[in-house]
Backbone of each chain as ProteinMPNN parsed JSONL, in Angstrom:
{"seq_chain_A": "GAVVSQHPSRVICKSGTSVKIECRSLDFQATTMFWYRQFPKKSLMLMATSNEGSKATYEQGVEKDKFLINHASLTLSTLTVTSAHPEDSSFYICSALDTPGADTQYFGPGTRLTVL", "coords_chain_A": {"N_chain_A": [[211.639, 129.243, 306.644], [213.993, 126.484, 305.93], [216.41, 127.461, 304.284], [218.619, 127.584, 301.743], [221.571, 128.119, 301.034], [223.739, 129.067, 297.815], [226.969, 129.459, 296.699], [229.785, 130.926, 294.374], [227.813, 132.417, 292.661], [227.792, 133.082, 290.209], [230.793, 132.186, 288.084], [233.473, 132.345, 286.197], [236.313, 130.755, 284.551], [239.725, 130.31, 283.719], [240.449, 127.375, 281.194], [241.749, 124.715, 282.859], [241.484, 125.332, 285.48], [240.899, 125.019, 288.901], [237.677, 124.968, 290.408], [236.069, 125.557, 292.846], [232.535, 125.667, 294.991], [230.336, 126.306, 296.428], [227.561, 125.347, 299.249], [225.461, 125.59, 301.69], [223.192, 125.241, 304.175], [221.318, 127.08, 305.353], [219.61, 127.223, 308.112], [218.725, 125.081, 308.681], [220.077, 121.758, 309.512], [221.869, 119.465, 307.612], [221.876, 116.5, 306.786], [222.062, 114.957, 304.757], [223.135, 115.947, 301.448], [222.254, 117.376, 297.904], [223.965, 117.002, 294.589], [223.686, 118.46, 291.667], [223.324, 118.795, 288.036], [222.428, 121.256, 285.107], [221.515, 120.949, 282.132], [221.436, 123.77, 279.099], [217.925, 124.157, 279.057], [217.429, 121.824, 279.34], [216.88, 118.712, 281.641], [217.684, 118.741, 285.527], [219.883, 117.104, 286.49], [221.043, 114.546, 288.053], [224.227, 114.409, 289.993], [225.894, 113.464, 292.249], [224.844, 112.325, 296.125], [225.412, 113.903, 298.836], [226.952, 112.709, 302.04], [226.869, 113.896, 305.182], [230.509, 113.866, 306.84], [230.773, 111.584, 305.416], [232.075, 109.382, 302.682], [231.02, 111.077, 299.358], [228.549, 109.842, 297.286], [228.396, 108.998, 293.734], [226.574, 109.457, 291.089], [226.299, 107.174, 288.174], [228.276, 107.48, 285.199], [229.517, 110.13, 286.042], [231.945, 111.602, 287.001], [234.232, 111.247, 289.91], [236.775, 111.517, 290.646], [236.874, 113.991, 289.067], [234.802, 115.704, 289.594], [234.965, 116.524, 292.876], [233.705, 116.541, 295.996], [233.131, 117.089, 299.076], [231.954, 117.037, 302.189], [231.861, 118.438, 304.999], [230.627, 119.339, 307.447], [227.554, 119.537, 309.038], [226.716, 121.67, 307.821], [227.592, 122.584, 305.75], [228.444, 121.823, 301.985], [231.066, 121.082, 299.668], [231.075, 121.204, 296.06], [233.832, 121.005, 294.27], [235.289, 121.505, 290.959], [237.613, 120.072, 289.179], [240.7, 120.93, 287.264], [239.255, 122.247, 284.668], [237.214, 122.565, 281.916], [235.681, 123.573, 279.168], [233.714, 121.999, 278.359], [232.748, 121.61, 280.732], [231.451, 123.897, 281.309], [228.225, 124.98, 282.956], [224.983, 124.582, 284.645], [225.15, 124.751, 288.213], [223.397, 122.544, 290.721], [222.992, 122.672, 294.054], [221.071, 120.862, 296.544], [219.21, 119.903, 299.598], [218.474, 117.764, 302.024], [216.068, 118.281, 305.027], [215.67, 116.539, 307.084], [216.427, 113.079, 307.711], [215.898, 111.122, 305.07], [213.899, 112.577, 304.506], [210.663, 113.428, 302.377], [211.058, 115.878, 301.008], [213.264, 118.125, 299.144], [215.513, 120.752, 299.525], [216.374, 123.434, 297.319], [219.051, 125.078, 296.518], [220.058, 128.363, 294.712], [221.556, 127.513, 292.669], [224.502, 127.505, 290.74], [226.414, 129.535, 288.159], [228.886, 127.916, 285.923], [231.08, 128.96, 283.903], [233.476, 128.015, 281.744], [236.502, 129.238, 279.79]], "CA_chain_A": [[212.913, 128.551, 307.295], [214.814, 125.408, 304.954], [217.107, 128.359, 303.164], [220.067, 126.677, 300.868], [222.347, 129.13, 299.507], [225.083, 128.657, 296.965], [228.166, 130.63, 296.627], [229.159, 131.949, 294.225], [226.198, 132.589, 292.008], [228.244, 132.854, 288.852], [232.287, 132.069, 287.888], [234.235, 132.368, 285.202], [237.415, 130.286, 284.835], [240.433, 129.243, 282.199], [240.69, 126.15, 280.956], [242.414, 123.829, 283.647], [241.939, 125.301, 286.899], [239.863, 124.169, 289.787], [236.516, 125.8, 291.13], [235.223, 125.759, 294.247], [231.057, 125.925, 294.892], [229.824, 126.051, 298.495], [226.107, 125.107, 299.236], [224.98, 125.814, 302.884], [221.883, 125.318, 304.544], [221.229, 128.739, 306.66], [218.761, 127.398, 308.99], [219.093, 123.612, 309.665], [221.233, 121.118, 309.882], [221.051, 118.793, 306.579], [222.812, 115.802, 306.778], [222.235, 114.969, 303.327], [222.434, 117.167, 300.315], [222.662, 116.761, 297.05], [224.411, 118.352, 293.36], [222.459, 118.723, 290.077], [223.252, 119.433, 286.917], [221.709, 121.698, 284.785], [222.089, 121.858, 280.777], [220.179, 124.758, 279.047], [216.929, 123.693, 278.323], [217.329, 120.548, 280.046], [216.353, 118.8, 283.291], [218.236, 118.605, 286.147], [220.785, 115.7, 286.517], [221.954, 114.517, 289.926], [225.564, 114.055, 290.269], [225.905, 112.651, 293.252], [224.501, 112.242, 296.872], [226.871, 114.166, 299.467], [226.306, 112.883, 303.084], [228.067, 114.203, 306.286], [231.101, 112.705, 307.536], [231.336, 110.068, 304.934], [232.518, 109.706, 300.728], [230.019, 110.542, 298.681], [228.077, 108.424, 296.506], [228.527, 109.425, 292.637], [225.566, 108.48, 289.926], [227.041, 106.418, 287.195], [228.728, 108.464, 284.496], [230.01, 111.06, 286.731], [233.848, 111.235, 287.835], [234.518, 111.227, 291.033], [237.915, 112.39, 290.287], [236.295, 115.179, 288.291], [234.164, 116.276, 290.549], [234.934, 116.598, 294.151], [232.32, 116.668, 297.052], [233.349, 117.541, 300.964], [230.489, 117.399, 303.367], [232.223, 118.063, 306.604], [229.963, 119.599, 308.206], [225.92, 119.555, 308.781], [225.78, 122.94, 307.11], [228.739, 122.656, 304.33], [229.036, 120.757, 301.012], [231.433, 121.719, 298.837], [232.161, 120.773, 294.968], [235.754, 121.142, 293.596], [235.369, 120.751, 289.615], [239.108, 120.143, 289.254], [241.144, 120.829, 285.863], [237.528, 122.49, 283.921], [237.306, 122.371, 280.509], [234.903, 123.95, 278.2], [232.149, 121.187, 278.665], [232.434, 121.506, 282.246], [230.101, 124.585, 281.544], [226.613, 124.143, 283.533], [224.551, 125.693, 286.022], [225.077, 123.511, 289.45], [222.521, 123.473, 291.527], [222.922, 122.035, 295.085], [220.098, 120.29, 297.662], [219.479, 119.652, 300.869], [217.128, 117.142, 303.407], [216.409, 118.674, 306.215], [215.123, 115.189, 307.555], [217.09, 111.862, 307.0], [214.599, 110.123, 304.255], [212.558, 113.173, 304.346], [210.354, 113.741, 300.857], [211.425, 117.199, 300.133], [214.688, 118.805, 298.989], [215.313, 122.323, 299.34], [217.487, 123.36, 296.808], [219.957, 126.329, 296.524], [219.715, 129.503, 294.168], [222.239, 127.878, 291.445], [225.917, 128.359, 290.255], [226.596, 128.998, 286.709], [230.354, 128.066, 285.406], [231.258, 129.355, 282.705], [234.923, 127.489, 281.346], [237.361, 129.553, 278.888]], "C_chain_A": [[213.368, 127.523, 305.818], [215.105, 126.598, 304.105], [218.175, 127.293, 302.964], [220.455, 127.82, 300.124], [223.648, 128.205, 298.892], [225.931, 130.024, 296.86], [229.512, 130.041, 295.396], [227.892, 131.412, 293.33], [226.798, 132.114, 290.977], [230.19, 133.031, 288.735], [232.464, 131.804, 286.814], [236.041, 131.941, 285.774], [237.874, 130.181, 284.087], [240.399, 127.932, 282.646], [241.823, 125.406, 281.879], [242.74, 123.771, 284.833], [240.766, 124.865, 287.009], [238.672, 124.915, 290.403], [235.718, 125.514, 291.847], [233.471, 125.965, 294.636], [230.872, 125.562, 295.667], [228.312, 125.756, 298.174], [226.185, 124.868, 300.956], [223.973, 125.766, 303.1], [221.599, 126.109, 306.145], [220.466, 128.057, 308.038], [218.409, 125.999, 309.394], [220.063, 122.992, 309.385], [220.946, 119.796, 308.665], [222.63, 117.873, 306.308], [223.203, 114.896, 305.505], [221.943, 116.023, 302.163], [223.206, 116.166, 299.15], [223.249, 117.711, 295.546], [223.341, 117.641, 292.171], [223.741, 119.495, 289.568], [222.736, 119.764, 285.946], [221.993, 121.984, 283.11], [221.102, 122.618, 280.376], [219.053, 124.161, 278.85], [216.539, 122.093, 278.676], [216.756, 120.141, 281.263], [217.388, 118.517, 283.797], [218.702, 117.16, 286.527], [221.493, 115.766, 287.788], [223.191, 113.76, 289.567], [225.722, 113.197, 291.065], [225.155, 113.188, 294.46], [225.981, 112.313, 297.755], [226.002, 113.398, 301.232], [227.233, 113.094, 304.306], [229.108, 113.194, 306.551], [231.43, 111.609, 306.588], [231.655, 110.12, 303.237], [231.081, 109.908, 300.484], [229.867, 109.597, 297.938], [227.327, 108.679, 294.707], [227.371, 108.7, 291.751], [226.45, 107.741, 288.86], [227.284, 107.04, 286.246], [229.455, 109.5, 284.922], [231.661, 110.657, 287.04], [233.586, 111.419, 288.802], [236.396, 112.255, 291.104], [238.064, 113.921, 289.889], [235.93, 116.461, 289.042], [234.515, 115.739, 292.167], [234.339, 116.769, 295.15], [233.179, 116.547, 298.353], [231.824, 117.878, 301.003], [231.067, 117.65, 304.333], [231.507, 118.976, 307.409], [228.223, 119.57, 307.86], [225.835, 120.364, 308.165], [226.293, 123.461, 305.953], [228.923, 121.938, 303.36], [229.49, 121.479, 300.308], [231.48, 121.11, 297.172], [233.12, 121.928, 294.565], [235.11, 120.829, 292.045], [237.033, 121.252, 289.535], [239.26, 119.988, 287.582], [239.435, 121.013, 285.11], [238.018, 122.609, 282.782], [236.111, 123.003, 279.931], [233.701, 123.172, 278.63], [231.921, 120.776, 279.795], [231.477, 122.632, 282.708], [229.117, 124.268, 281.833], [226.521, 125.144, 284.28], [224.335, 123.983, 287.18], [224.428, 123.911, 290.483], [222.902, 122.168, 292.957], [221.022, 122.07, 296.45], [220.346, 120.04, 298.645], [218.151, 118.652, 301.562], [217.428, 117.95, 304.513], [216.46, 117.994, 307.442], [215.981, 113.858, 307.294], [215.739, 111.406, 306.617], [213.368, 111.344, 304.011], [212.263, 113.18, 302.541], [210.917, 114.941, 300.242], [212.608, 117.389, 300.195], [214.419, 120.203, 299.092], [216.626, 122.697, 298.499], [218.309, 124.78, 297.395], [219.584, 127.256, 295.173], [220.696, 128.713, 292.575], [223.781, 128.452, 291.379], [225.853, 128.711, 288.78], [227.924, 129.073, 286.449], [230.363, 127.962, 284.188], [233.275, 128.955, 282.237], [235.735, 128.324, 279.962], [238.12, 128.65, 277.954]], "O_chain_A": [[213.019, 127.924, 304.708], [214.28, 126.896, 303.242], [218.521, 126.404, 303.742], [220.011, 128.346, 299.104], [224.241, 127.194, 299.268], [225.604, 131.209, 296.925], [230.074, 128.954, 295.528], [227.262, 130.355, 293.349], [226.593, 130.953, 290.62], [230.761, 133.962, 289.301], [231.705, 131.015, 286.252], [236.733, 132.378, 286.693], [237.155, 129.9, 283.128], [240.35, 127.425, 283.766], [242.964, 125.613, 281.466], [243.535, 123.038, 285.422], [239.904, 124.497, 286.211], [239.152, 125.752, 291.167], [234.581, 125.192, 291.502], [233.325, 127.126, 294.254], [231.149, 124.39, 295.923], [227.86, 125.889, 297.037], [226.935, 124.009, 301.42], [223.311, 126.293, 302.206], [221.651, 125.841, 307.345], [220.882, 128.513, 309.102], [217.802, 125.816, 310.45], [221.049, 123.598, 308.967], [219.896, 119.163, 308.77], [223.759, 118.18, 305.927], [224.263, 114.31, 305.285], [220.935, 116.703, 301.971], [223.963, 115.196, 299.124], [222.997, 118.91, 295.433], [222.589, 116.676, 292.036], [224.605, 120.231, 290.045], [222.29, 118.778, 285.361], [222.571, 123.011, 282.752], [219.99, 122.509, 280.892], [219.338, 123.197, 278.139], [215.57, 121.426, 278.312], [216.177, 120.962, 281.974], [218.269, 118.053, 283.073], [217.937, 116.24, 286.816], [222.199, 116.602, 288.353], [223.198, 112.689, 288.961], [225.71, 112.029, 290.676], [224.702, 114.324, 294.316], [227.003, 111.627, 297.719], [224.811, 113.542, 301.509], [228.294, 112.474, 304.383], [228.888, 111.983, 306.543], [232.278, 110.768, 306.887], [231.331, 111.164, 302.671], [230.15, 109.312, 301.025], [230.642, 108.656, 297.774], [226.128, 108.581, 294.45], [227.286, 107.472, 291.733], [227.637, 108.022, 289.022], [226.208, 107.587, 286.002], [230.212, 109.917, 284.045], [232.243, 109.59, 287.234], [232.452, 111.885, 288.906], [236.788, 113.333, 291.549], [238.918, 114.755, 290.192], [236.388, 117.6, 289.129], [234.287, 114.579, 292.508], [234.648, 117.951, 295.304], [233.988, 115.619, 298.37], [230.983, 118.513, 300.367], [230.774, 116.705, 305.067], [232.245, 119.404, 308.296], [227.73, 119.578, 306.732], [224.779, 120.303, 307.535], [225.842, 124.377, 305.266], [229.752, 121.076, 303.65], [228.89, 122.51, 300.004], [232.296, 120.19, 297.219], [233.127, 123.159, 294.558], [234.392, 119.831, 291.982], [237.524, 122.361, 289.745], [238.533, 119.367, 286.806], [238.613, 120.099, 285.048], [239.227, 122.759, 282.602], [235.227, 122.71, 280.737], [232.77, 123.719, 279.222], [231.157, 119.856, 280.084], [230.868, 122.672, 283.777], [228.666, 123.286, 281.244], [227.241, 126.092, 284.591], [223.798, 122.881, 287.067], [224.528, 124.967, 291.108], [223.031, 120.965, 292.731], [220.29, 122.96, 296.883], [221.521, 119.873, 298.973], [216.973, 119.0, 301.487], [218.535, 118.287, 304.932], [216.958, 118.379, 308.5], [216.13, 113.813, 306.073], [214.75, 111.285, 307.34], [212.262, 111.153, 303.506], [213.109, 113.029, 301.659], [211.215, 114.977, 299.049], [213.234, 116.949, 301.16], [213.353, 120.755, 298.82], [217.749, 122.36, 298.871], [218.14, 125.334, 298.481], [218.675, 126.756, 294.509], [220.552, 129.277, 291.49], [224.173, 129.529, 291.829], [225.072, 127.997, 288.15], [228.424, 130.179, 286.651], [229.824, 127.12, 283.47], [234.157, 129.766, 282.52], [235.389, 127.787, 278.91], [238.914, 129.128, 277.143]]}, "seq_chain_B": "GDSVTQMEGPVTLSEEAFLTINCTYTATGYPSLFWYVQYPGEGLQLLLKATKADDKGSNKGFEATYRKETTSFHLEKGSVQVSDSAVYFCARRMDSSYKLIFGSGTRLLVRP", "coords_chain_B": {"N_chain_B": [[213.717, 102.727, 281.287], [213.533, 104.606, 284.572], [211.884, 107.551, 284.323], [210.768, 111.017, 283.696], [208.445, 112.632, 282.081], [207.271, 116.073, 280.31], [205.577, 118.407, 278.806], [207.114, 120.235, 276.697], [207.905, 123.919, 276.466], [208.468, 127.081, 275.341], [205.088, 128.04, 277.341], [202.613, 130.202, 276.812], [200.663, 132.18, 277.884], [197.514, 134.232, 278.749], [196.744, 136.721, 281.115], [194.87, 135.412, 283.573], [193.929, 133.27, 282.015], [193.526, 129.398, 281.757], [195.576, 127.276, 283.138], [197.114, 124.16, 282.074], [199.973, 121.494, 282.673], [200.942, 119.307, 281.245], [202.121, 115.865, 282.463], [204.033, 113.232, 282.422], [204.9, 109.839, 283.813], [206.946, 107.208, 284.346], [207.263, 103.945, 286.228], [207.546, 101.129, 288.44], [206.264, 100.654, 290.698], [204.732, 103.115, 293.376], [205.196, 105.906, 293.519], [205.998, 109.032, 294.679], [205.24, 111.935, 293.761], [206.135, 115.062, 292.534], [205.554, 118.699, 292.395], [207.931, 121.246, 291.047], [208.763, 124.753, 291.321], [210.131, 127.47, 289.492], [211.64, 130.307, 290.037], [212.582, 133.308, 288.482], [216.174, 133.771, 288.622], [216.178, 132.406, 290.934], [216.301, 129.797, 293.611], [214.789, 125.924, 292.65], [211.727, 125.67, 294.22], [209.866, 123.669, 296.175], [206.438, 123.759, 295.011], [204.052, 121.389, 295.067], [203.056, 118.271, 295.852], [202.284, 115.006, 296.212], [201.895, 111.837, 297.147], [200.212, 109.153, 297.298], [198.501, 107.215, 295.03], [195.45, 108.751, 293.863], [195.585, 111.448, 295.427], [195.262, 114.465, 295.987], [197.414, 117.593, 295.12], [197.89, 120.385, 296.148], [198.372, 123.987, 296.074], [198.56, 127.588, 296.488], [196.768, 128.133, 294.51], [197.258, 126.211, 292.851], [196.794, 122.728, 291.2], [197.373, 119.259, 291.296], [196.532, 116.052, 290.141], [197.277, 112.734, 291.713], [197.276, 110.189, 289.481], [197.186, 107.204, 288.91], [196.019, 105.304, 287.233], [196.843, 106.537, 284.302], [199.221, 106.972, 285.013], [199.853, 110.172, 285.383], [200.474, 113.228, 286.284], [199.25, 116.057, 285.886], [199.835, 119.295, 286.073], [197.428, 122.047, 287.3], [195.506, 125.164, 286.839], [193.515, 127.766, 287.365], [193.087, 130.041, 286.766], [195.772, 132.075, 285.962], [198.272, 133.975, 286.933], [200.508, 137.228, 286.064], [202.538, 137.142, 287.937], [202.871, 133.944, 288.152], [204.733, 133.357, 286.283], [207.156, 131.437, 285.125], [209.344, 128.367, 285.462], [208.294, 125.608, 285.276], [208.923, 122.42, 287.091], [208.37, 118.966, 287.027], [208.335, 116.008, 288.949], [209.274, 112.696, 289.943], [209.614, 110.667, 293.04], [212.419, 108.41, 292.714], [212.264, 104.834, 293.506], [212.4, 103.344, 296.512], [214.578, 105.075, 297.441], [215.192, 107.884, 298.167], [216.139, 109.722, 295.899], [215.743, 112.483, 293.492], [213.63, 112.005, 290.397], [213.543, 113.893, 287.663], [211.561, 116.104, 285.087], [212.258, 117.882, 282.261], [211.123, 120.35, 282.962], [209.202, 123.509, 282.297], [208.721, 126.32, 280.505], [206.776, 128.646, 281.443], [205.143, 132.119, 280.412], [202.765, 134.337, 281.249], [201.148, 136.827, 280.613], [200.469, 140.621, 280.838]], "CA_chain_B": [[214.001, 102.904, 282.839], [212.562, 105.613, 285.218], [211.675, 108.88, 283.855], [209.279, 111.972, 283.767], [208.028, 113.592, 280.595], [206.628, 116.94, 280.427], [205.221, 118.896, 277.555], [208.073, 121.326, 276.428], [207.029, 124.737, 276.481], [207.313, 127.755, 276.236], [203.655, 128.057, 277.38], [202.131, 131.62, 276.699], [199.161, 132.585, 278.241], [197.041, 135.821, 278.931], [196.262, 136.806, 282.75], [193.049, 134.778, 283.863], [193.766, 131.957, 281.71], [193.342, 128.439, 282.462], [196.708, 126.551, 282.563], [197.396, 123.085, 282.211], [201.074, 121.402, 282.008], [201.631, 117.596, 281.522], [203.348, 115.114, 283.117], [203.806, 111.612, 283.26], [205.853, 109.198, 284.597], [207.114, 105.532, 284.392], [207.268, 103.875, 287.482], [207.254, 100.618, 288.494], [205.695, 101.116, 291.904], [203.879, 104.437, 293.358], [206.462, 106.943, 293.822], [205.998, 110.083, 295.65], [205.181, 113.207, 292.888], [206.168, 116.744, 293.128], [205.925, 120.018, 291.35], [208.389, 122.274, 291.551], [208.672, 126.149, 290.388], [211.584, 128.101, 289.307], [211.056, 131.407, 289.398], [213.652, 133.507, 287.539], [217.157, 134.316, 289.3], [215.875, 131.789, 292.479], [216.202, 128.295, 293.23], [213.69, 125.294, 292.676], [211.263, 125.458, 295.299], [208.275, 122.731, 296.14], [205.114, 123.89, 294.743], [202.874, 120.74, 295.798], [203.6, 117.325, 296.007], [201.236, 113.846, 296.569], [202.473, 110.377, 297.663], [199.428, 108.428, 296.89], [197.465, 107.503, 294.354], [194.172, 109.57, 294.286], [195.906, 112.158, 296.284], [195.33, 115.654, 295.321], [198.399, 118.022, 295.36], [197.448, 121.931, 296.079], [199.445, 125.32, 296.33], [198.764, 129.069, 295.486], [195.844, 127.977, 293.327], [197.883, 125.227, 292.001], [196.333, 121.156, 291.422], [197.661, 118.393, 290.547], [196.194, 115.081, 291.244], [198.451, 111.833, 291.18], [196.519, 109.258, 289.008], [197.863, 105.955, 288.522], [195.741, 104.284, 285.857], [197.165, 107.253, 283.165], [200.423, 107.827, 285.136], [199.991, 111.335, 284.997], [200.163, 114.148, 287.356], [198.984, 117.005, 285.535], [199.567, 120.6, 287.376], [196.772, 122.853, 286.681], [195.581, 126.492, 287.654], [192.411, 127.845, 287.316], [193.577, 131.913, 286.553], [196.991, 132.356, 285.878], [198.825, 135.353, 287.187], [201.797, 137.633, 285.529], [203.025, 136.383, 288.868], [203.12, 133.065, 287.587], [205.738, 133.238, 285.399], [208.568, 130.709, 285.99], [209.674, 127.415, 285.102], [207.747, 124.53, 286.128], [209.19, 120.945, 286.947], [207.561, 117.865, 287.098], [209.496, 115.244, 289.156], [208.97, 111.815, 290.754], [210.763, 110.082, 293.983], [212.926, 107.025, 292.776], [211.542, 103.682, 294.092], [213.492, 102.959, 297.321], [215.727, 105.774, 297.954], [214.596, 109.878, 298.431], [216.79, 110.781, 294.906], [214.463, 112.643, 292.667], [214.141, 112.605, 288.979], [213.285, 115.5, 287.14], [211.201, 116.242, 283.979], [213.302, 119.028, 281.562], [210.981, 122.055, 283.239], [207.994, 123.599, 281.082], [208.633, 127.636, 281.364], [205.206, 129.747, 281.478], [205.043, 133.131, 280.269], [202.18, 134.898, 281.655], [201.556, 138.444, 280.081], [199.006, 141.199, 281.375]], "C_chain_B": [[213.227, 103.598, 283.607], [212.76, 106.682, 284.94], [210.319, 109.635, 284.006], [209.429, 112.682, 282.487], [207.437, 114.862, 280.688], [206.49, 117.633, 279.318], [206.291, 119.979, 277.583], [207.222, 122.482, 276.182], [208.177, 126.093, 275.717], [205.857, 127.687, 276.282], [203.612, 129.63, 277.595], [200.966, 131.563, 276.838], [198.547, 134.264, 278.443], [197.069, 135.95, 280.082], [194.688, 135.997, 282.833], [192.827, 133.554, 282.885], [193.803, 130.989, 282.68], [194.859, 127.612, 281.991], [196.831, 124.775, 282.758], [199.029, 122.423, 281.738], [201.214, 119.942, 282.308], [202.503, 116.921, 281.743], [202.836, 114.365, 283.131], [204.765, 111.234, 283.28], [206.123, 107.896, 284.376], [207.692, 105.028, 285.662], [206.675, 101.975, 287.26], [206.471, 100.286, 290.135], [204.9, 102.31, 291.826], [205.09, 105.294, 293.552], [205.72, 108.165, 294.389], [206.229, 111.102, 294.429], [205.373, 114.455, 293.141], [206.052, 117.632, 291.545], [206.928, 120.861, 291.972], [208.238, 123.528, 290.935], [210.319, 126.675, 290.587], [211.167, 129.38, 288.919], [212.578, 132.361, 289.187], [214.826, 134.386, 288.222], [217.126, 133.887, 290.878], [216.002, 129.9, 291.942], [214.85, 127.303, 293.218], [212.762, 125.642, 294.014], [210.035, 124.704, 295.156], [206.941, 123.684, 296.109], [203.909, 123.054, 295.591], [203.434, 119.419, 295.501], [202.144, 116.102, 296.415], [201.941, 112.847, 296.868], [201.286, 109.402, 297.825], [198.569, 108.231, 295.78], [196.148, 108.417, 294.479], [194.597, 110.901, 294.928], [195.989, 113.757, 295.524], [196.386, 117.057, 296.165], [197.761, 120.151, 295.192], [198.43, 123.237, 297.023], [199.023, 126.258, 295.505], [197.925, 128.76, 294.228], [196.292, 126.679, 292.337], [197.226, 123.686, 291.81], [197.004, 120.45, 291.003], [197.245, 116.881, 291.316], [196.846, 113.656, 290.424], [197.328, 110.383, 290.367], [197.419, 108.304, 288.126], [197.438, 105.206, 287.63], [196.509, 105.018, 284.461], [198.6, 107.764, 283.547], [201.227, 108.845, 285.379], [199.864, 112.066, 286.645], [200.343, 115.597, 286.824], [198.755, 118.338, 286.203], [198.314, 121.741, 286.237], [196.478, 123.891, 287.253], [194.281, 127.367, 286.792], [192.445, 129.546, 286.234], [194.734, 132.424, 287.124], [197.105, 133.925, 286.386], [200.249, 135.906, 286.368], [203.091, 136.695, 286.807], [204.033, 135.019, 288.873], [204.388, 132.472, 287.037], [206.768, 132.771, 285.536], [208.493, 129.849, 285.345], [209.323, 126.1, 286.452], [208.299, 123.379, 285.741], [208.315, 120.033, 287.889], [208.862, 117.009, 287.972], [208.703, 113.557, 290.157], [210.25, 111.246, 291.914], [211.231, 108.554, 293.545], [212.268, 106.158, 293.779], [212.653, 103.302, 295.15], [214.52, 103.822, 297.503], [214.744, 107.486, 297.698], [215.403, 110.379, 297.018], [215.288, 110.991, 294.1], [214.447, 112.38, 291.362], [213.02, 113.786, 287.768], [212.719, 115.47, 285.732], [212.198, 117.126, 283.419], [212.433, 120.438, 282.023], [210.028, 122.395, 281.854], [208.179, 125.357, 281.425], [207.154, 127.921, 280.735], [205.545, 130.907, 281.426], [203.363, 133.873, 280.495], [202.083, 136.406, 281.204], [199.955, 139.054, 280.148], [198.151, 141.366, 280.272]], "O_chain_B": [[212.035, 103.326, 283.463], [213.883, 107.098, 285.225], [209.208, 109.192, 284.299], [210.446, 113.197, 282.023], [206.688, 114.689, 281.65], [207.485, 117.5, 278.605], [206.318, 120.659, 278.609], [206.064, 122.347, 275.785], [209.181, 125.395, 275.58], [205.306, 127.271, 275.263], [204.368, 130.237, 278.354], [200.194, 130.988, 276.072], [199.222, 135.276, 278.255], [197.644, 134.942, 280.492], [193.681, 136.154, 282.143], [191.778, 132.911, 282.891], [193.982, 131.158, 283.887], [195.196, 127.388, 280.828], [196.524, 124.331, 283.864], [199.424, 122.722, 280.611], [201.535, 119.468, 283.397], [203.651, 117.149, 281.36], [201.681, 114.201, 283.522], [205.72, 111.904, 282.886], [205.056, 107.335, 284.128], [208.606, 105.676, 286.172], [205.86, 101.544, 286.444], [206.265, 99.078, 290.248], [204.402, 102.705, 290.772], [206.077, 104.615, 293.837], [204.511, 107.954, 294.477], [207.391, 111.167, 294.03], [204.723, 114.978, 294.046], [206.286, 117.418, 290.356], [206.892, 121.188, 293.158], [207.542, 123.51, 289.919], [211.232, 126.428, 291.375], [210.552, 129.671, 287.893], [213.592, 132.004, 289.787], [214.606, 135.582, 288.416], [217.66, 134.488, 291.81], [215.912, 129.196, 290.936], [213.834, 127.776, 293.727], [213.475, 125.932, 294.974], [209.228, 124.931, 294.255], [206.514, 124.254, 297.113], [203.114, 123.536, 296.399], [204.438, 119.469, 294.79], [201.098, 116.546, 296.888], [203.111, 113.223, 296.8], [201.519, 108.663, 298.781], [197.813, 109.172, 295.54], [195.991, 108.776, 295.646], [193.615, 111.643, 294.933], [196.76, 114.028, 294.604], [196.247, 117.439, 297.327], [197.378, 120.803, 294.22], [198.921, 123.287, 298.15], [198.98, 126.174, 294.278], [198.296, 129.065, 293.094], [195.723, 126.314, 291.308], [197.154, 123.374, 292.998], [197.543, 120.909, 289.996], [197.457, 116.552, 292.483], [196.94, 113.438, 289.217], [196.662, 109.715, 291.157], [198.081, 108.499, 287.106], [198.206, 104.404, 287.1], [196.798, 104.251, 283.543], [199.205, 108.614, 282.893], [202.446, 108.899, 285.544], [199.391, 111.646, 287.701], [201.303, 116.293, 287.154], [197.712, 118.572, 286.813], [198.339, 122.043, 285.044], [197.027, 123.983, 288.351], [194.318, 127.479, 285.566], [191.828, 129.844, 285.211], [194.891, 132.981, 288.21], [196.264, 134.815, 286.26], [201.067, 135.044, 286.047], [204.056, 135.964, 286.585], [205.191, 134.864, 289.26], [204.911, 131.388, 287.294], [207.608, 133.484, 286.085], [207.691, 129.973, 284.42], [209.686, 125.801, 287.589], [208.356, 123.04, 284.559], [207.789, 120.227, 288.985], [210.055, 117.236, 287.775], [207.71, 113.599, 290.884], [211.462, 111.357, 291.73], [210.577, 107.583, 293.925], [211.761, 106.638, 294.794], [213.759, 102.965, 294.728], [215.574, 103.249, 297.777], [213.761, 107.777, 297.016], [215.351, 111.604, 296.918], [214.276, 110.296, 294.015], [215.591, 112.551, 290.941], [211.861, 114.072, 287.468], [213.393, 114.754, 284.992], [213.19, 117.206, 284.143], [212.839, 121.526, 281.615], [210.054, 121.824, 280.764], [207.807, 125.736, 282.536], [206.635, 127.434, 279.731], [206.342, 131.201, 282.317], [202.766, 133.794, 279.421], [203.023, 137.148, 281.488], [198.866, 138.573, 279.833], [197.006, 141.788, 280.437]]}, "name": "protein", "num_of_chains": 2, "seq": "GAVVSQHPSRVICKSGTSVKIECRSLDFQATTMFWYRQFPKKSLMLMATSNEGSKATYEQGVEKDKFLINHASLTLSTLTVTSAHPEDSSFYICSALDTPGADTQYFGPGTRLTVLGDSVTQMEGPVTLSEEAFLTINCTYTATGYPSLFWYVQYPGEGLQLLLKATKADDKGSNKGFEATYRKETTSFHLEKGSVQVSDSAVYFCARRMDSSYKLIFGSGTRLLVRP"}
């Protein structure tokens, strides 16, 4: 149980285009999902907290107009990287809570974004 | 500020060797502590956790003890296997929040 999927697993796009990444909880409802960014050989950095039916809460230094997050249902959150640039190339990972306020986050396998 | 520091890798061991991956944290309170593992091509999975001082988390032969005196949560395993090769992340829960702060990860390579 508690499986989280991400789609796509890899994406390559041209500079200036927008890319949408999906995060789905497959066997549970997730009122809260998180989006992380991971640089090579670096830690995961929390970008934003996504709550179903409300606006996402962004961490300091994360551009909300650049990284659009939508959590339209209890099983789906999307991250859209708008007007992507090469510096946005990274590994994006989502996670979800199966119970509000729970200790354990369930992680997706990640999406590798490469912007040319 | 809040942080988690873990030893840099890669750590290379022979099968059946003893493993220790060090992790220390900063905190004003007593946050829950976690070890996550990321196998090649997969997402992070919770390996074990401890929610209060002196608790010992354990799973799959791995153990870690919550030491408030040394603010540490070192991961240990008595006899590693090739299948343990992965990246291990130490993490702490932020005070008064469900957010997690991660260490930089330690890659473990176990050779037959």
